[in-house]
N, C-alpha and C positions, 0 to 999 in steps of 0.2 A: 504493500499500499504506499509506503514511504517513497519507494522508487517511482511509482506511478505519479504521485503528487509532484515530485521534483521534476519529472518529465514534462508534466502539464505546465508547470511554472516556466520551464525553459521554453516550451513552445509558445507560450503566451508572450514571453520577453522578445522572442524572435519576431513574433507577429507584430508586436508594438513597434519594434525597430524598423521592420520592413514597411509598415504603415507610414512611419515618420519619413523614411527615406523616399518613399513615393510622393508624399506631400512636398518634401524639399525639392524633388526633381520638378514637379509642376510649378512650384513657387519660383525657382531659379530661371526656368525657361519663360515663365509669365512675366517676371520682373524685367528680364532682358528685352522682351518684346515691348513691354510697357514703356521702357526708357527709350527704345528705338523710336516708338511713336512720338514721344516728346521731342526728340531730336529732329524728326521729320517735320513736325509742326513749327519748331523753331526756325529751321532752315528755309521754310517756305516764305518767311517774312510777311505772311498774311495777317499775323497777329500773334502776340505772345499768349501762352497758356495762362488762364485766369489765375491759377494758384501761384505763379511766378511773377505776376505783375507788380505786386507790392514791393518785393525785394528789388526788382529792376527800377521801379520809380524812386526807391530810396537811394539807389546809386546816383541817380541824377540830382536828387535833392541834396544829399549829404557829401557826396564825393567819395564815399567809402567803396571798397571793393565789393563785387557781387557775392563773393564768399562770405564776407563779413555780414552784409545785409541779409543774406539767406540764413546765416546762423541765427541772427537776431529774430527774424520772422519765425523760424522754427522753434525757438524758445517761446515766443508769443503763442504759437499754435499749441504747444505742449501745455502752456498755462491755460488756454482755452479749454483744452481737454479736462484738466483738473476741475474747472468750473462745471463742465457738463456732466462728468461721470463721478466726481467726488471720490468716495472711499473705494470705488471700483478700480481707480487708477493704481496699478501695481507694477511689479518688476517686469512683467511682459511688455508693458507700454514703454519701458526704458529701452527695449530692443529696437524701437523706431530710430534711435540715434545711429546704430550701425547700419540700419536700413537706409537711412538718409546719406550715410557716407558711401554705401554701395551704389546709391542712385547717382551721386556726384561722379563717382569713378567710372560708372558705365556711360554717363554723358560724355565725358572726355574721351572714352574708348570709341564712341560711335561718331563723334563729331567729324572725323576725317571722311565720312561718307559723302561730305559736301563735294569732294573732288569727283566722285562718281556721278553725282546728281547735277554736276555743273550744266549739262545741256538743258536740263528742265528748270534750273534756277535762274536762267538768263532771260526768261520771258514770263509774262503774266499767266498764260494758260498752263505752262509747265509748273509754276509755283502753285497754282490752284490745285493741280493734280497731285502734287507732293503733299499739299495740305489735307486733301481729302483722304489720300492713302494713310497719311499720319494719324488722322482721326480714327480710321478703321483699325490700324495697328495698335494704337494706344488703347482703344476699347477692348480688343481681344486680350492684350497682355494684362490690362487692369483687371478685367473679370477673371483671368486665370489666377491672378494673385489673390483676389478677394475670396475666391472659392476655397482656398487652402486655409483661410482664417489665420495666417501667419502675419507678423508685424510688417507695417508699411511705413513710408516716410510720413512725417507729422501732418502734412496737408491731407493725406488720405485717412490717417487715424482720426483726424478731426471729423471726417464725414461718418466714420464708424461711431464716434461719440454723439454726433447729431442724431443718428438713427437710434442709438440707445436711449437718449433723452426724449425724443419725440415720437418714435415708433414709425416714422416715415419710411417709404420705399426708398431704395438706394438711389434711383434716378432723381427723386424729389430732393433728397438731402444733398446730393451732389450738385444739382442745379442751384439750390439756395446758397450753398457754400461758395460756388464759383461766382455767382452774381454778387455775393457779398464782397469777395475779393476785388472784383471790378469796380464796385461802388467806392471801396476804400481807396483804390488807386486813383480814381477820378477826383475824390475829394482831396487827397493829399497833393496831387499835382496841381489842382486849381488853386488850392491855398498857398502853396509854397512857390509855384512857378507861374501861375496866372493862366495856364492852359493845360489841356489834358495831354498826358504822355503815356506811352506803352499800351494804349488801347486801340487796337485795330479792328477792322471788320471781322477778321478771323477770331479775335478774342471774344467778340460778342456771340458769334456763332458757336464757338467752342463751349462757352458758358451755358448756352441754352440747349444744346443738343447732346453733348458728350455724356450726360447722365443717362439719358435713354439709350444711347449706343452701348454703354457699359452694361446697363440692365438687360438689354437684349442679348448681348454676348454671354452674360452670366447665366441666363436662363437656358441657353443652348449648350454651354460648356459644362454645366454642372452635372447633367446626366452622364456624360463621357468620363468626367473626373470620378464620379461615384463608381462607375464600372471599373475604371482603372484601379481604384482603391480596393474595391471588393475582390478583385482578382487575387489579392494577397491572402485571402482566406482559403484559396484552393490549395 
């Protein structure tokens, strides 16, 4: 009986490890695709991603580096999470810090793709195409990361916190958060610069549709993800 019990415990440990490894594979692939989408949107020059507009505006206003302003905004986002989820904020949420570092590292890794896309980035129709593809790639990667329920960068963790506090659907929470970022950027640049900066047509489009795009991808990716995970039981 003792041998059987130990064997069952070992099998359970192996299953848990395999389950985690599979989740991690989906997370890493999804994270890379998600960041690639961000880079494509950025390179299109149609409009900055809503979540990054505040940091970019602060660069213009303060003269600080983008790395510094991004760090400050991430701290502010983490503070917002504390307000939204209170005692639910735990050690797991601190993992968004290395997730943020990974995000920055992948951005730098993917930026040289600009040389490959040069033929598209030299004209407006090509830039629009890169923007549209970027939206799609972003949504697929973002949904893949969401389905694993593993830590994400602070801006995305804020959306999870909004969902926890309000009970809203993902697409609603994401739209509200993105529109909020756009509004803050508009107010900051109007007050300190006298005109709007970092908000393009693409920024508005992104803010309004990306939530539904991610929700759509999430609904279609989740069944495949669960099937992939369930195979570890066999």
